[in-house]
All heavy atoms as TSV, in Angstrom:
chain	resi	resn	atom	element	x	y	z
A	1	MET	N	N	0.086	-5.145	10.500
A	1	MET	CA	C	0.345	-4.984	11.913
A	1	MET	C	C	-0.909	-5.334	12.699
A	1	MET	O	O	-2.012	-5.180	12.227
A	1	MET	CB	C	0.731	-3.547	12.222
A	1	MET	CG	C	2.106	-3.183	11.782
A	1	MET	SD	S	2.425	-1.469	12.157
A	1	MET	CE	C	3.395	-1.074	10.753
A	2	SER	N	N	-0.721	-5.743	13.906
A	2	SER	CA	C	-1.873	-6.064	14.760
A	2	SER	C	C	-2.396	-4.786	15.396
A	2	SER	O	O	-2.184	-3.697	14.889
A	2	SER	CB	C	-1.432	-7.081	15.816
A	2	SER	OG	O	-0.421	-6.516	16.615
A	3	LYS	N	N	-3.079	-4.944	16.501
A	3	LYS	CA	C	-3.682	-3.791	17.185
A	3	LYS	C	C	-2.619	-2.745	17.504
A	3	LYS	O	O	-1.581	-3.034	18.057
A	3	LYS	CB	C	-4.355	-4.280	18.459
A	3	LYS	CG	C	-5.078	-3.181	19.190
A	3	LYS	CD	C	-5.705	-3.713	20.460
A	3	LYS	CE	C	-6.239	-2.544	21.237
A	3	LYS	NZ	N	-6.339	-2.821	22.630
A	4	LYS	N	N	-2.917	-1.507	17.170
A	4	LYS	CA	C	-1.950	-0.408	17.327
A	4	LYS	C	C	-2.378	0.476	18.486
A	4	LYS	O	O	-3.504	0.941	18.521
A	4	LYS	CB	C	-1.906	0.374	16.024
A	4	LYS	CG	C	-0.934	1.491	16.003
A	4	LYS	CD	C	-0.905	2.075	14.608
A	4	LYS	CE	C	-0.823	3.562	14.708
A	4	LYS	NZ	N	-0.707	4.224	13.439
A	5	ASP	N	N	-1.482	0.727	19.405
A	5	ASP	CA	C	-1.752	1.655	20.505
A	5	ASP	C	C	-1.671	3.079	19.987
A	5	ASP	O	O	-1.184	3.347	18.902
A	5	ASP	CB	C	-0.746	1.462	21.640
A	5	ASP	CG	C	-0.913	0.141	22.348
A	5	ASP	OD1	O	-1.990	-0.471	22.224
A	5	ASP	OD2	O	0.045	-0.289	23.008
A	6	ASP	N	N	-2.144	4.025	20.801
A	6	ASP	CA	C	-2.154	5.411	20.393
A	6	ASP	C	C	-0.753	5.974	20.175
A	6	ASP	O	O	-0.539	6.815	19.314
A	6	ASP	CB	C	-2.873	6.275	21.434
A	6	ASP	CG	C	-4.355	5.957	21.486
A	6	ASP	OD1	O	-4.879	5.436	20.477
A	6	ASP	OD2	O	-4.982	6.241	22.517
A	7	ASP	N	N	0.226	5.561	20.977
A	7	ASP	CA	C	1.550	6.152	20.871
A	7	ASP	C	C	2.533	5.316	20.053
A	7	ASP	O	O	3.678	5.693	19.902
A	7	ASP	CB	C	2.130	6.393	22.266
A	7	ASP	CG	C	2.249	5.117	23.089
A	7	ASP	OD1	O	1.660	4.093	22.694
A	7	ASP	OD2	O	2.926	5.140	24.117
A	8	ASP	N	N	2.076	4.209	19.462
A	8	ASP	CA	C	2.961	3.394	18.627
A	8	ASP	C	C	3.148	4.044	17.267
A	8	ASP	O	O	2.219	4.523	16.647
A	8	ASP	CB	C	2.382	2.006	18.421
A	8	ASP	CG	C	2.525	1.135	19.647
A	8	ASP	OD1	O	3.259	1.542	20.567
A	8	ASP	OD2	O	1.899	0.075	19.702
A	9	TYR	N	N	4.355	4.053	16.805
A	9	TYR	CA	C	4.695	4.531	15.458
A	9	TYR	C	C	4.226	5.962	15.237
A	9	TYR	O	O	3.700	6.305	14.176
A	9	TYR	CB	C	4.104	3.594	14.401
A	9	TYR	CG	C	4.396	2.141	14.707
A	9	TYR	CD1	C	3.377	1.273	15.064
A	9	TYR	CD2	C	5.689	1.673	14.663
A	9	TYR	CE1	C	3.648	-0.045	15.349
A	9	TYR	CE2	C	5.970	0.355	14.965
A	9	TYR	CZ	C	4.938	-0.501	15.308
A	9	TYR	OH	O	5.206	-1.796	15.592
A	10	TYR	N	N	4.454	6.804	16.188
A	10	TYR	CA	C	4.050	8.201	16.113
A	10	TYR	C	C	4.753	8.911	14.965
A	10	TYR	O	O	4.148	9.686	14.230
A	10	TYR	CB	C	4.343	8.892	17.443
A	10	TYR	CG	C	4.078	10.369	17.437
A	10	TYR	CD1	C	2.786	10.862	17.454
A	10	TYR	CD2	C	5.126	11.286	17.403
A	10	TYR	CE1	C	2.541	12.216	17.454
A	10	TYR	CE2	C	4.892	12.645	17.401
A	10	TYR	CZ	C	3.599	13.105	17.423
A	10	TYR	OH	O	3.358	14.432	17.409
A	11	PHE	N	N	6.020	8.638	14.795
A	11	PHE	CA	C	6.797	9.351	13.768
A	11	PHE	C	C	6.485	8.855	12.361
A	11	PHE	O	O	6.586	9.607	11.408
A	11	PHE	CB	C	8.289	9.296	14.085
A	11	PHE	CG	C	8.647	10.105	15.291
A	11	PHE	CD1	C	8.819	9.517	16.525
A	11	PHE	CD2	C	8.781	11.480	15.189
A	11	PHE	CE1	C	9.113	10.283	17.633
A	11	PHE	CE2	C	9.079	12.248	16.302
A	11	PHE	CZ	C	9.257	11.647	17.534
A	12	VAL	N	N	6.092	7.604	12.235
A	12	VAL	CA	C	5.632	7.111	10.930
A	12	VAL	C	C	4.383	7.872	10.521
A	12	VAL	O	O	4.213	8.268	9.359
A	12	VAL	CB	C	5.381	5.594	10.969
A	12	VAL	CG1	C	4.693	5.128	9.713
A	12	VAL	CG2	C	6.669	4.839	11.155
A	13	ASP	N	N	3.488	8.116	11.494
A	13	ASP	CA	C	2.287	8.895	11.224
A	13	ASP	C	C	2.623	10.314	10.804
A	13	ASP	O	O	1.971	10.880	9.919
A	13	ASP	CB	C	1.358	8.892	12.435
A	13	ASP	CG	C	0.798	7.506	12.750
A	13	ASP	OD1	O	0.767	6.670	11.843
A	13	ASP	OD2	O	0.394	7.292	13.912
A	14	LEU	N	N	3.620	10.920	11.447
A	14	LEU	CA	C	4.057	12.273	11.047
A	14	LEU	C	C	4.597	12.272	9.625
A	14	LEU	O	O	4.318	13.187	8.840
A	14	LEU	CB	C	5.140	12.783	11.981
A	14	LEU	CG	C	4.716	13.467	13.276
A	14	LEU	CD1	C	5.961	13.901	14.054
A	14	LEU	CD2	C	3.822	14.630	13.012
A	15	LEU	N	N	5.374	11.258	9.298
A	15	LEU	CA	C	5.942	11.166	7.949
A	15	LEU	C	C	4.828	11.023	6.910
A	15	LEU	O	O	4.843	11.674	5.867
A	15	LEU	CB	C	6.914	9.986	7.875
A	15	LEU	CG	C	7.743	9.848	6.615
A	15	LEU	CD1	C	8.574	11.100	6.385
A	15	LEU	CD2	C	8.642	8.635	6.722
A	16	LYS	N	N	3.842	10.187	7.196
A	16	LYS	CA	C	2.702	10.017	6.294
A	16	LYS	C	C	1.930	11.317	6.150
A	16	LYS	O	O	1.494	11.686	5.049
A	16	LYS	CB	C	1.766	8.930	6.804
A	16	LYS	CG	C	2.306	7.534	6.660
A	16	LYS	CD	C	1.330	6.536	7.240
A	16	LYS	CE	C	1.875	5.145	7.275
A	16	LYS	NZ	N	0.963	4.212	7.934
A	17	GLU	N	N	1.744	12.025	7.259
A	17	GLU	CA	C	1.013	13.289	7.225
A	17	GLU	C	C	1.726	14.316	6.391
A	17	GLU	O	O	1.093	15.093	5.673
A	17	GLU	CB	C	0.801	13.806	8.644
A	17	GLU	CG	C	-0.034	15.052	8.721
A	17	GLU	CD	C	-0.279	15.518	10.139
A	17	GLU	OE1	O	-0.187	14.689	11.062
A	17	GLU	OE2	O	-0.528	16.719	10.315
A	18	SER	N	N	3.049	14.352	6.458
A	18	SER	CA	C	3.802	15.344	5.673
A	18	SER	C	C	3.664	15.093	4.178
A	18	SER	O	O	3.769	16.011	3.391
A	18	SER	CB	C	5.267	15.336	6.078
A	18	SER	OG	O	5.916	14.174	5.619
A	19	VAL	N	N	3.416	13.864	3.795
A	19	VAL	CA	C	3.283	13.519	2.385
A	19	VAL	C	C	1.836	13.709	1.908
A	19	VAL	O	O	1.610	14.191	0.790
A	19	VAL	CB	C	3.756	12.058	2.122
A	19	VAL	CG1	C	3.462	11.638	0.716
A	19	VAL	CG2	C	5.225	11.925	2.447
A	20	THR	N	N	0.875	13.376	2.746
A	20	THR	CA	C	-0.518	13.345	2.297
A	20	THR	C	C	-1.328	14.597	2.606
A	20	THR	O	O	-2.353	14.812	1.988
A	20	THR	CB	C	-1.252	12.156	2.927
A	20	THR	OG1	O	-1.210	12.273	4.349
A	20	THR	CG2	C	-0.633	10.839	2.502
A	21	ASP	N	N	-0.907	15.430	3.556
A	21	ASP	CA	C	-1.693	16.613	3.946
A	21	ASP	C	C	-1.417	17.763	2.989
A	21	ASP	O	O	-0.393	18.422	3.061
A	21	ASP	CB	C	-1.354	17.022	5.377
A	21	ASP	CG	C	-2.286	18.090	5.914
A	21	ASP	OD1	O	-3.240	18.450	5.215
A	21	ASP	OD2	O	-2.051	18.561	7.038
A	22	SER	N	N	-2.357	18.008	2.072
A	22	SER	CA	C	-2.162	19.054	1.081
A	22	SER	C	C	-2.479	20.438	1.615
A	22	SER	O	O	-2.134	21.434	0.988
A	22	SER	CB	C	-2.995	18.770	-0.164
A	22	SER	OG	O	-4.379	18.756	0.183
A	23	ASP	N	N	-3.164	20.536	2.757
A	23	ASP	CA	C	-3.496	21.842	3.340
A	23	ASP	C	C	-2.338	22.448	4.114
A	23	ASP	O	O	-2.367	23.632	4.444
A	23	ASP	CB	C	-4.704	21.711	4.272
A	23	ASP	CG	C	-5.969	21.349	3.506
A	23	ASP	OD1	O	-6.029	21.665	2.301
A	23	ASP	OD2	O	-6.876	20.743	4.112
A	24	MET	N	N	-1.329	21.664	4.420
A	24	MET	CA	C	-0.192	22.135	5.184
A	24	MET	C	C	0.726	22.964	4.291
A	24	MET	O	O	0.970	22.597	3.140
A	24	MET	CB	C	0.582	20.935	5.773
A	24	MET	CG	C	1.643	21.292	6.780
A	24	MET	SD	S	2.573	19.860	7.380
A	24	MET	CE	C	1.307	18.841	8.077
A	25	PRO	N	N	1.262	24.111	4.781
A	25	PRO	CA	C	2.199	24.873	3.971
A	25	PRO	C	C	3.473	24.072	3.672
A	25	PRO	O	O	3.805	23.130	4.372
A	25	PRO	CB	C	2.508	26.101	4.820
A	25	PRO	CG	C	1.857	25.898	6.119
A	25	PRO	CD	C	0.994	24.698	6.057
A	26	VAL	N	N	4.174	24.497	2.636
A	26	VAL	CA	C	5.362	23.758	2.180
A	26	VAL	C	C	6.422	23.672	3.275
A	26	VAL	O	O	7.003	22.613	3.492
A	26	VAL	CB	C	5.963	24.414	0.908
A	26	VAL	CG1	C	7.246	23.742	0.509
A	26	VAL	CG2	C	4.954	24.361	-0.219
A	27	GLY	N	N	6.654	24.762	3.987
A	27	GLY	CA	C	7.642	24.749	5.076
A	27	GLY	C	C	7.252	23.772	6.178
A	27	GLY	O	O	8.103	23.075	6.734
A	28	GLY	N	N	5.977	23.728	6.506
A	28	GLY	CA	C	5.492	22.785	7.524
A	28	GLY	C	C	5.608	21.362	7.063
A	28	GLY	O	O	5.930	20.475	7.847
A	29	ARG	N	N	5.348	21.119	5.775
A	29	ARG	CA	C	5.489	19.762	5.242
A	29	ARG	C	C	6.930	19.284	5.287
A	29	ARG	O	O	7.227	18.153	5.604
A	29	ARG	CB	C	4.958	19.692	3.807
A	29	ARG	CG	C	3.457	19.859	3.752
A	29	ARG	CD	C	2.986	19.856	2.333
A	29	ARG	NE	N	2.895	18.457	1.903
A	29	ARG	CZ	C	2.274	18.093	0.797
A	29	ARG	NH1	N	1.727	18.984	0.036
A	29	ARG	NH2	N	2.227	16.835	0.470
A	30	ILE	N	N	7.837	20.196	4.959
A	30	ILE	CA	C	9.269	19.840	4.973
A	30	ILE	C	C	9.731	19.571	6.406
A	30	ILE	O	O	10.386	18.570	6.674
A	30	ILE	CB	C	10.123	20.952	4.323
A	30	ILE	CG1	C	9.835	21.011	2.829
A	30	ILE	CG2	C	11.603	20.738	4.583
A	30	ILE	CD1	C	10.450	22.179	2.111
A	31	ALA	N	N	9.351	20.463	7.348
A	31	ALA	CA	C	9.745	20.275	8.737
A	31	ALA	C	C	9.149	19.002	9.329
A	31	ALA	O	O	9.819	18.233	10.016
A	31	ALA	CB	C	9.326	21.497	9.561
A	32	THR	N	N	7.864	18.773	9.034
A	32	THR	CA	C	7.212	17.553	9.535
A	32	THR	C	C	7.821	16.319	8.904
A	32	THR	O	O	7.999	15.293	9.574
A	32	THR	CB	C	5.701	17.606	9.246
A	32	THR	OG1	O	5.157	18.798	9.813
A	32	THR	CG2	C	4.975	16.411	9.832
A	33	GLY	N	N	8.176	16.402	7.627
A	33	GLY	CA	C	8.828	15.276	6.960
A	33	GLY	C	C	10.183	14.937	7.533
A	33	GLY	O	O	10.523	13.783	7.734
A	34	ILE	N	N	10.968	15.971	7.799
A	34	ILE	CA	C	12.310	15.750	8.389
A	34	ILE	C	C	12.166	15.155	9.787
A	34	ILE	O	O	12.845	14.182	10.123
A	34	ILE	CB	C	13.109	17.051	8.411
A	34	ILE	CG1	C	13.481	17.470	6.993
A	34	ILE	CG2	C	14.363	16.933	9.279
A	34	ILE	CD1	C	14.089	18.867	6.880
A	35	LEU	N	N	11.286	15.724	10.599
A	35	LEU	CA	C	11.066	15.193	11.945
A	35	LEU	C	C	10.549	13.759	11.885
A	35	LEU	O	O	11.012	12.889	12.625
A	35	LEU	CB	C	10.078	16.097	12.718
A	35	LEU	CG	C	9.762	15.687	14.131
A	35	LEU	CD1	C	11.005	15.816	15.013
A	35	LEU	CD2	C	8.647	16.559	14.677
A	36	GLY	N	N	9.620	13.514	10.999
A	36	GLY	CA	C	9.068	12.165	10.847
A	36	GLY	C	C	10.104	11.178	10.375
A	36	GLY	O	O	10.142	10.036	10.839
A	37	LEU	N	N	10.971	11.578	9.462
A	37	LEU	CA	C	11.996	10.691	8.953
A	37	LEU	C	C	13.013	10.292	10.036
A	37	LEU	O	O	13.302	9.113	10.224
A	37	LEU	CB	C	12.732	11.337	7.778
A	37	LEU	CG	C	13.817	10.506	7.106
A	37	LEU	CD1	C	13.196	9.270	6.476
A	37	LEU	CD2	C	14.526	11.329	6.063
A	38	PHE	N	N	13.526	11.287	10.761
A	38	PHE	CA	C	14.478	10.993	11.830
A	38	PHE	C	C	13.825	10.170	12.953
A	38	PHE	O	O	14.406	9.230	13.469
A	38	PHE	CB	C	15.076	12.265	12.411
A	38	PHE	CG	C	16.150	12.863	11.539
A	38	PHE	CD1	C	16.008	14.130	11.021
A	38	PHE	CD2	C	17.285	12.148	11.226
A	38	PHE	CE1	C	16.972	14.693	10.198
A	38	PHE	CE2	C	18.279	12.684	10.419
A	38	PHE	CZ	C	18.115	13.962	9.894
A	39	GLY	N	N	12.592	10.517	13.301
A	39	GLY	CA	C	11.903	9.774	14.360
A	39	GLY	C	C	11.601	8.346	13.938
A	39	GLY	O	O	11.684	7.420	14.736
A	40	THR	N	N	11.248	8.166	12.674
A	40	THR	CA	C	10.950	6.812	12.164
A	40	THR	C	C	12.200	5.938	12.198
A	40	THR	O	O	12.130	4.764	12.537
A	40	THR	CB	C	10.420	6.910	10.732
A	40	THR	OG1	O	9.214	7.681	10.748
A	40	THR	CG2	C	10.109	5.557	10.163
A	41	VAL	N	N	13.345	6.520	11.879
A	41	VAL	CA	C	14.583	5.746	11.849
A	41	VAL	C	C	15.147	5.511	13.254
A	41	VAL	O	O	15.674	4.435	13.553
A	41	VAL	CB	C	15.615	6.443	10.947
A	41	VAL	CG1	C	16.980	5.792	11.036
A	41	VAL	CG2	C	15.133	6.481	9.517
A	42	LEU	N	N	15.024	6.507	14.146
A	42	LEU	CA	C	15.690	6.428	15.438
A	42	LEU	C	C	14.756	6.055	16.596
A	42	LEU	O	O	15.097	5.197	17.412
A	42	LEU	CB	C	16.352	7.767	15.759
A	42	LEU	CG	C	17.455	8.200	14.794
A	42	LEU	CD1	C	17.934	9.600	15.146
A	42	LEU	CD2	C	18.606	7.222	14.820
A	43	ILE	N	N	13.630	6.702	16.716
A	43	ILE	CA	C	12.827	6.583	17.941
A	43	ILE	C	C	11.796	5.464	17.880
A	43	ILE	O	O	11.649	4.698	18.835
A	43	ILE	CB	C	12.154	7.933	18.248
A	43	ILE	CG1	C	13.253	8.969	18.515
A	43	ILE	CG2	C	11.248	7.826	19.451
A	43	ILE	CD1	C	12.773	10.366	18.634
A	44	ASP	N	N	11.076	5.335	16.751
A	44	ASP	CA	C	10.048	4.303	16.676
A	44	ASP	C	C	10.588	2.879	16.885
A	44	ASP	O	O	9.980	2.092	17.611
A	44	ASP	CB	C	9.295	4.400	15.356
A	44	ASP	CG	C	8.259	5.516	15.362
A	44	ASP	OD1	O	7.924	6.025	16.458
A	44	ASP	OD2	O	7.764	5.877	14.273
A	45	PRO	N	N	11.762	2.518	16.321
A	45	PRO	CA	C	12.261	1.158	16.587
A	45	PRO	C	C	12.634	0.951	18.059
A	45	PRO	O	O	12.453	-0.147	18.597
A	45	PRO	CB	C	13.516	1.059	15.704
A	45	PRO	CG	C	13.339	2.074	14.641
A	45	PRO	CD	C	12.542	3.177	15.264
A	46	ILE	N	N	13.105	1.982	18.712
A	46	ILE	CA	C	13.451	1.862	20.130
A	46	ILE	C	C	12.188	1.654	20.942
A	46	ILE	O	O	12.130	0.790	21.818
A	46	ILE	CB	C	14.233	3.104	20.611
A	46	ILE	CG1	C	15.612	3.130	19.939
A	46	ILE	CG2	C	14.359	3.105	22.125
A	46	ILE	CD1	C	16.400	4.384	20.175
A	47	LYS	N	N	11.150	2.434	20.664
A	47	LYS	CA	C	9.884	2.283	21.379
A	47	LYS	C	C	9.289	0.908	21.115
A	47	LYS	O	O	8.714	0.288	22.014
A	47	LYS	CB	C	8.912	3.390	20.987
A	47	LYS	CG	C	9.304	4.749	21.552
A	47	LYS	CD	C	8.250	5.766	21.305
A	47	LYS	CE	C	6.998	5.520	22.037
A	47	LYS	NZ	N	6.882	5.976	23.369
A	48	TYR	N	N	9.387	0.409	19.877
A	48	TYR	CA	C	8.877	-0.915	19.531
A	48	TYR	C	C	9.614	-1.991	20.331
A	48	TYR	O	O	9.009	-2.899	20.887
A	48	TYR	CB	C	8.999	-1.155	18.042
A	48	TYR	CG	C	8.546	-2.532	17.610
A	48	TYR	CD1	C	7.205	-2.823	17.511
A	48	TYR	CD2	C	9.483	-3.517	17.309
A	48	TYR	CE1	C	6.787	-4.070	17.109
A	48	TYR	CE2	C	9.078	-4.774	16.926
A	48	TYR	CZ	C	7.720	-5.050	16.819
A	48	TYR	OH	O	7.329	-6.314	16.433
A	49	GLY	N	N	10.951	-1.882	20.381
A	49	GLY	CA	C	11.746	-2.861	21.136
A	49	GLY	C	C	11.429	-2.813	22.621
A	49	GLY	O	O	11.362	-3.855	23.278
A	50	MET	N	N	11.265	-1.608	23.163
A	50	MET	CA	C	10.919	-1.496	24.584
A	50	MET	C	C	9.567	-2.136	24.876
A	50	MET	O	O	9.390	-2.797	25.900
A	50	MET	CB	C	10.897	-0.018	24.998
A	50	MET	CG	C	12.266	0.613	25.079
A	50	MET	SD	S	12.229	2.383	25.389
A	50	MET	CE	C	11.405	2.453	26.972
A	51	LYS	N	N	8.634	-1.969	23.954
A	51	LYS	CA	C	7.305	-2.570	24.142
A	51	LYS	C	C	7.405	-4.087	24.107
A	51	LYS	O	O	6.797	-4.786	24.924
A	51	LYS	CB	C	6.358	-2.071	23.066
A	51	LYS	CG	C	4.959	-2.616	23.211
A	51	LYS	CD	C	4.061	-2.046	22.147
A	51	LYS	CE	C	2.689	-2.692	22.248
A	51	LYS	NZ	N	1.796	-2.242	21.203
A	52	LYS	N	N	8.160	-4.631	23.147
A	52	LYS	CA	C	8.311	-6.081	23.034
A	52	LYS	C	C	9.031	-6.674	24.243
A	52	LYS	O	O	8.787	-7.813	24.633
A	52	LYS	CB	C	9.055	-6.444	21.742
A	52	LYS	CG	C	8.236	-6.261	20.530
A	52	LYS	CD	C	7.022	-7.170	20.560
A	52	LYS	CE	C	6.164	-6.993	19.345
A	52	LYS	NZ	N	4.938	-7.758	19.394
A	53	LEU	N	N	9.970	-5.913	24.847
A	53	LEU	CA	C	10.700	-6.404	26.019
A	53	LEU	C	C	9.955	-6.147	27.326
A	53	LEU	O	O	10.381	-6.596	28.370
A	53	LEU	CB	C	12.086	-5.749	26.084
A	53	LEU	CG	C	13.039	-6.137	24.978
A	53	LEU	CD1	C	14.299	-5.276	25.057
A	53	LEU	CD2	C	13.389	-7.607	25.063
A	54	GLY	N	N	8.855	-5.404	27.268
A	54	GLY	CA	C	8.050	-5.151	28.455
A	54	GLY	C	C	8.582	-4.015	29.315
A	54	GLY	O	O	8.263	-3.919	30.475
A	55	ILE	N	N	9.413	-3.152	28.721
A	55	ILE	CA	C	9.965	-2.006	29.447
A	55	ILE	C	C	8.976	-0.870	29.395
A	55	ILE	O	O	8.517	-0.481	28.322
A	55	ILE	CB	C	11.310	-1.578	28.844
A	55	ILE	CG1	C	12.302	-2.738	28.900
A	55	ILE	CG2	C	11.857	-0.357	29.546
A	55	ILE	CD1	C	13.576	-2.492	28.131
A	56	LYS	N	N	8.625	-0.331	30.551
A	56	LYS	CA	C	7.667	0.770	30.613
A	56	LYS	C	C	8.358	2.079	30.266
A	56	LYS	O	O	9.470	2.345	30.695
A	56	LYS	CB	C	7.045	0.876	32.009
A	56	LYS	CG	C	6.286	-0.343	32.429
A	56	LYS	CD	C	4.976	-0.418	31.746
A	56	LYS	CE	C	4.196	-1.617	32.288
A	56	LYS	NZ	N	3.067	-1.935	31.524
A	57	ASP	N	N	7.661	2.909	29.517
A	57	ASP	CA	C	8.184	4.218	29.116
A	57	ASP	C	C	7.551	5.294	29.979
A	57	ASP	O	O	6.859	6.176	29.500
A	57	ASP	CB	C	7.871	4.464	27.649
A	57	ASP	CG	C	8.482	5.737	27.116
A	57	ASP	OD1	O	9.410	6.254	27.751
A	57	ASP	OD2	O	8.019	6.216	26.072
A	58	GLU	N	N	7.808	5.199	31.253
A	58	GLU	CA	C	7.230	6.177	32.162
A	58	GLU	C	C	8.185	6.429	33.323
A	58	GLU	O	O	9.005	5.603	33.672
A	58	GLU	CB	C	5.874	5.701	32.690
A	58	GLU	CG	C	5.937	4.372	33.394
A	58	GLU	CD	C	4.544	3.845	33.720
A	58	GLU	OE1	O	3.624	4.049	32.946
A	58	GLU	OE2	O	4.432	3.216	34.779
A	59	ASN	N	N	8.094	7.577	33.885
A	59	ASN	CA	C	8.921	7.963	35.022
A	59	ASN	C	C	7.984	8.411	36.131
A	59	ASN	O	O	7.558	9.555	36.154
A	59	ASN	CB	C	9.881	9.088	34.629
A	59	ASN	CG	C	10.840	9.416	35.759
A	59	ASN	OD1	O	10.951	8.683	36.712
A	59	ASN	ND2	N	11.540	10.524	35.606
A	60	PRO	N	N	7.657	7.503	37.036
A	60	PRO	CA	C	6.715	7.900	38.103
A	60	PRO	C	C	7.342	8.950	39.016
A	60	PRO	O	O	8.543	8.960	39.244
A	60	PRO	CB	C	6.426	6.597	38.839
A	60	PRO	CG	C	7.628	5.760	38.570
A	60	PRO	CD	C	8.125	6.149	37.207
A	61	GLY	N	N	6.515	9.804	39.501
A	61	GLY	CA	C	6.977	10.843	40.410
A	61	GLY	C	C	7.341	10.271	41.773
A	61	GLY	O	O	7.031	9.115	42.086
A	62	PRO	N	N	8.022	11.039	42.586
A	62	PRO	CA	C	8.381	10.543	43.913
A	62	PRO	C	C	7.165	10.357	44.794
A	62	PRO	O	O	6.168	11.079	44.657
A	62	PRO	CB	C	9.294	11.640	44.458
A	62	PRO	CG	C	8.930	12.859	43.706
A	62	PRO	CD	C	8.481	12.388	42.361
A	63	ASP	N	N	7.230	9.398	45.665
A	63	ASP	CA	C	6.164	9.151	46.619
A	63	ASP	C	C	6.348	10.105	47.790
A	63	ASP	O	O	7.316	9.971	48.549
A	63	ASP	CB	C	6.203	7.698	47.071
A	63	ASP	CG	C	5.067	7.339	48.011
A	63	ASP	OD1	O	4.113	8.131	48.129
A	63	ASP	OD2	O	5.128	6.245	48.622
A	64	PRO	N	N	5.454	11.070	47.985
A	64	PRO	CA	C	5.645	12.049	49.058
A	64	PRO	C	C	5.577	11.440	50.461
A	64	PRO	O	O	6.091	11.996	51.407
A	64	PRO	CB	C	4.542	13.067	48.853
A	64	PRO	CG	C	3.558	12.453	47.931
A	64	PRO	CD	C	4.257	11.352	47.208
A	65	SER	N	N	4.989	10.255	50.569
A	65	SER	CA	C	4.904	9.633	51.888
A	65	SER	C	C	6.122	8.769	52.227
A	65	SER	O	O	6.212	8.252	53.339
A	65	SER	CB	C	3.630	8.769	51.976
A	65	SER	OG	O	3.709	7.701	51.059
A	66	ASP	N	N	7.076	8.615	51.288
A	66	ASP	CA	C	8.259	7.817	51.520
A	66	ASP	C	C	9.450	8.737	51.804
A	66	ASP	O	O	10.049	9.305	50.902
A	66	ASP	CB	C	8.557	6.961	50.283
A	66	ASP	CG	C	9.710	6.010	50.491
A	66	ASP	OD1	O	10.184	5.871	51.640
A	66	ASP	OD2	O	10.160	5.422	49.492
A	67	PRO	N	N	9.863	8.872	53.060
A	67	PRO	CA	C	10.981	9.759	53.401
A	67	PRO	C	C	12.332	9.232	52.939
A	67	PRO	O	O	13.311	9.970	52.887
A	67	PRO	CB	C	10.924	9.882	54.913
A	67	PRO	CG	C	10.205	8.663	55.357
A	67	PRO	CD	C	9.277	8.278	54.249
A	68	THR	N	N	12.427	7.951	52.573
A	68	THR	CA	C	13.722	7.380	52.131
A	68	THR	C	C	13.943	7.541	50.654
A	68	THR	O	O	15.042	7.275	50.174
A	68	THR	CB	C	13.812	5.896	52.503
A	68	THR	OG1	O	12.745	5.187	51.809
A	68	THR	CG2	C	13.667	5.693	53.996
A	69	ASP	N	N	12.933	7.979	49.898
A	69	ASP	CA	C	13.080	8.165	48.461
A	69	ASP	C	C	13.912	9.427	48.217
A	69	ASP	O	O	13.529	10.513	48.581
A	69	ASP	CB	C	11.691	8.309	47.814
A	69	ASP	CG	C	11.755	8.270	46.310
A	69	ASP	OD1	O	12.859	8.297	45.745
A	69	ASP	OD2	O	10.677	8.206	45.686
A	70	PRO	N	N	15.083	9.289	47.546
A	70	PRO	CA	C	15.950	10.459	47.333
A	70	PRO	C	C	15.344	11.500	46.399
A	70	PRO	O	O	15.763	12.642	46.377
A	70	PRO	CB	C	17.240	9.877	46.746
A	70	PRO	CG	C	16.860	8.542	46.248
A	70	PRO	CD	C	15.692	8.070	47.043
A	71	ARG	N	N	14.334	11.121	45.605
A	71	ARG	CA	C	13.670	12.069	44.720
A	71	ARG	C	C	12.659	12.916	45.477
A	71	ARG	O	O	12.155	13.905	44.944
A	71	ARG	CB	C	12.972	11.342	43.572
A	71	ARG	CG	C	13.929	10.584	42.692
A	71	ARG	CD	C	13.179	9.809	41.662
A	71	ARG	NE	N	12.330	8.810	42.325
A	71	ARG	CZ	C	11.286	8.210	41.771
A	71	ARG	NH1	N	10.975	8.474	40.549
A	71	ARG	NH2	N	10.579	7.342	42.433
A	72	ASN	N	N	12.371	12.540	46.702
A	72	ASN	CA	C	11.399	13.276	47.503
A	72	ASN	C	C	12.069	14.525	48.071
A	72	ASN	O	O	13.103	14.427	48.751
A	72	ASN	CB	C	10.890	12.389	48.628
A	72	ASN	CG	C	9.762	12.997	49.391
A	72	ASN	OD1	O	9.381	14.119	49.164
A	72	ASN	ND2	N	9.200	12.227	50.316
A	73	PRO	N	N	11.547	15.722	47.806
A	73	PRO	CA	C	12.191	16.940	48.294
A	73	PRO	C	C	12.300	17.000	49.810
A	73	PRO	O	O	13.197	17.626	50.342
A	73	PRO	CB	C	11.288	18.063	47.809
A	73	PRO	CG	C	10.442	17.468	46.752
A	73	PRO	CD	C	10.373	16.026	47.004
A	74	GLY	N	N	11.449	16.304	50.521
A	74	GLY	CA	C	11.522	16.320	51.978
A	74	GLY	C	C	12.510	15.319	52.538
A	74	GLY	O	O	12.696	15.251	53.755
A	75	ALA	N	N	13.191	14.562	51.700
A	75	ALA	CA	C	14.101	13.517	52.188
A	75	ALA	C	C	15.447	14.085	52.632
A	75	ALA	O	O	16.188	13.434	53.324
A	75	ALA	CB	C	14.312	12.475	51.108
A	76	TYR	N	N	15.760	15.297	52.215
A	76	TYR	CA	C	17.089	15.818	52.522
A	76	TYR	C	C	17.085	16.631	53.778
A	76	TYR	O	O	16.313	17.328	54.182
A	76	TYR	CB	C	17.597	16.695	51.385
A	76	TYR	CG	C	17.800	15.881	50.135
A	76	TYR	CD1	C	16.949	16.022	49.049
A	76	TYR	CD2	C	18.821	14.953	50.036
A	76	TYR	CE1	C	17.134	15.277	47.910
A	76	TYR	CE2	C	19.018	14.216	48.906
A	76	TYR	CZ	C	18.167	14.379	47.831
A	76	TYR	OH	O	18.336	13.655	46.718
């Protein structure tokens, strides 16, 4: 893989940690492994596709100076 951002493949890292971290208790390793497995199969490919398509994964807050923005509490 090329340069990796901090939030890329987060669940793959969790899955690797559940296998390699020997200091983690057994219950934590199982829970982290299950979470990592589901996230690796479901979420990481979606995030990768969004990145390749240029879709931002952010929800900006309402602009308080824009009275026409319906997300602005003062607009109603």
